[in-house]
C-alpha positions in Angstrom: 25.1 68.8 -28.4 26.4 71.8 -30.2 25.5 70.4 -33.6 22.0 69.5 -32.5 21.5 73.0 -31.0 22.8 74.6 -34.3 20.4 72.6 -36.4 17.5 73.4 -34.0 18.4 77.1 -34.2 18.1 77.0 -38.0 14.7 75.5 -37.6 13.7 78.2 -35.1 14.9 80.9 -37.5 13.0 79.3 -40.3 9.8 79.3 -38.2 10.2 82.8 -36.9 10.9 84.2 -40.4 7.9 82.3 -41.8 5.6 83.7 -39.1 6.9 87.2 -39.3 6.9 87.6 -43.0 6.3 84.5 -45.3 7.7 81.1 -46.3 10.3 82.5 -48.6 11.8 84.9 -46.0 11.9 82.1 -43.5 13.7 79.8 -45.9 16.2 82.5 -46.9 16.9 83.4 -43.3 17.6 79.8 -42.3 19.8 79.3 -45.4 21.8 82.4 -44.6 22.3 81.2 -41.0 23.2 77.7 -42.1 25.9 79.0 -44.4 27.4 81.6 -42.1 31.0 80.6 -41.4 30.9 81.6 -37.7 27.7 79.7 -37.1 29.1 76.6 -38.7 32.2 76.8 -36.6 30.3 77.4 -33.3 28.0 74.6 -34.1 30.9 72.1 -34.6 32.9 73.1 -31.5 32.0 71.5 -28.2 31.2 74.8 -26.6 28.0 76.2 -25.0 27.7 79.0 -27.6 25.4 77.1 -30.0 23.1 76.1 -27.1 22.9 79.7 -25.9 22.1 80.8 -29.4 19.3 78.2 -29.5 17.7 79.5 -26.3 18.1 83.1 -27.3 16.3 82.5 -30.6 13.7 80.5 -28.8 13.0 83.4 -26.4 12.7 85.8 -29.4 10.3 83.4 -31.0 8.2 83.2 -27.8 8.2 87.0 -27.5 7.0 87.4 -31.1 4.2 84.9 -30.5 3.2 86.6 -27.2 3.2 90.0 -28.8 0.8 88.8 -31.5 -1.9 87.6 -29.1 -4.5 89.6 -27.2 -3.8 90.4 -23.6 -7.3 89.5 -22.4 
C-alpha cells in the first residue's frame, strides 16, 4: 500500500505542478520527489506515512482547483 501511495503521490505532484505552472515544472517536481531519499524510504516501508502524504497532496490539489474557480 505504501508503494502505491508513493507512486500516486508522484502523479499528484506532477499534475499539480503542471496545472500551477507548466508541463516542465510538473515533470521536474515529480522527478525531484521520486528521487528524494526520504520519500523513497517512506514509500517502501509498511507505514502509514506515504498514504498520509498522498491524501495531503490530494487535498492541496483540490484546494488549488477550488481556488481557480468562480464562487458563483
